[in-house]
N, C-alpha and C positions, 0 to 999 in steps of 0.2 A: 504494499500499499504505500502511495506517495506521502512523503513527510514535509510539513512546512514547520518552520521554526520561527517564532515571532522574534522580532528585532530585540525586544527586552530580554527574552530568554537567552539569545546569543550574547548580549552584553553581559548579562550575569555570569555566563560561562567564562567569558574573557576576563572579567574582574576577578574570578576565582583563580584563574590560571596565574595572573599577575600576583596575587596574594600569595599563593603556594610558591611561586618561584622566588618571591622575596624572603620566605621563610627558609626554604632550602633550594639550592640551585638545582634545576632539573625536575623539581617536583610538579611543576606546572604541566610538563610533558606527560607525567603520570595521570594528571587530572584530565588532560585532553584525550588520552587513550581511553580512560574510563567513560568520559562523556561520549566519545564516538562509538565506543561499544554499546552503550545504552541505546543510542540513536539507531544503530543497525538493528538491535533486538526489537525496538518498537516497530521499525519499519517492516521487519519480517513477520512479526506476529503481535500486533498491537493489543489483542485480547489476552495476552499472556499474563500481563501485569494486573495486579488488583486495583480496585478503586481506592481513592484517598479516604482513610477511615474516618477522619474528622470532617469531611465535606458533607454538608447537609443540603446542598443545593439540588435542584431538579435535574441538572445535568450531571452525567457520570464523569468525573475527572479521575483519571488514573494516574499512577506514579511508577516510575522506573527507578530504582535505587542505584546509585553509582557504586561500584566496587571500590573499597579503600577509602572513600571520601564521604563525609556526611551531607550528601546532596541527593536530590531527586529530580527527575524531569517529569514534570506535571503536563498532562496532555488530555485532549478530548479526541474522540473518534467520530469523524464524519462519514458520510456515504463514500465519498471518493478520495478522502486523504485524512491524515492525522495532524492535528494542530497542537504543536508543543507550545504550552503557554508560559512556562517558567523553569529556570534552573535554580531550584530553591534549596538553601541551606535548611537542614532539618532542625536546627536548634535556635535559629535566629529569625526574627520577624515573622512568626507564624501567620499564615493566611494573608500576607501582604498581597499576593497574586490574585486574590479572589476577584477583584474588580475587573481583571482581564477577561474572565470567563464570560460575563454578561456583555462586555463591550465587543469582544470578538465574535460572540454568538450572534449579536445584532448585525455586525458588519458582514460576517460571512454567510448569514442566512440560516443559522442554527445547526449545531451538531447533531449527529445521529444518535449518539448514546453517551 
C-alpha cells in the first residue's frame, strides 16, 4: 500500500536524528535505520500494527514502534494509501499530534479506518 508521510512527521524524525547524533556520534544513523524499517513494515502490511491504546477518537490510529528508540510512527489507513501523522516520542508531549488527525482527515477526504 502506498505510504504518505506528513511534513510534520518527517520533521519530527529529522529532529530526533539530530538530537541522537548530538548525544552519540552515529546514533542518528541508527534512528534513521529504525525509522525506515518501520515505514517499510507499515507499507508492507499496515494492519499488522495495533491501534493506539489511548486514542478514543472515531478514527483508528495505529502505531508502529521503532526498535531501540522510544518512538512510534502514528498513522491512519485510507482506502488507497496510509497516512503517517507523527513520529512521536513515547514519553514526551502525549497526544500533541491529535489535532493532525481531524485536520488531515478533512483535507484528505476521510480515512478508511
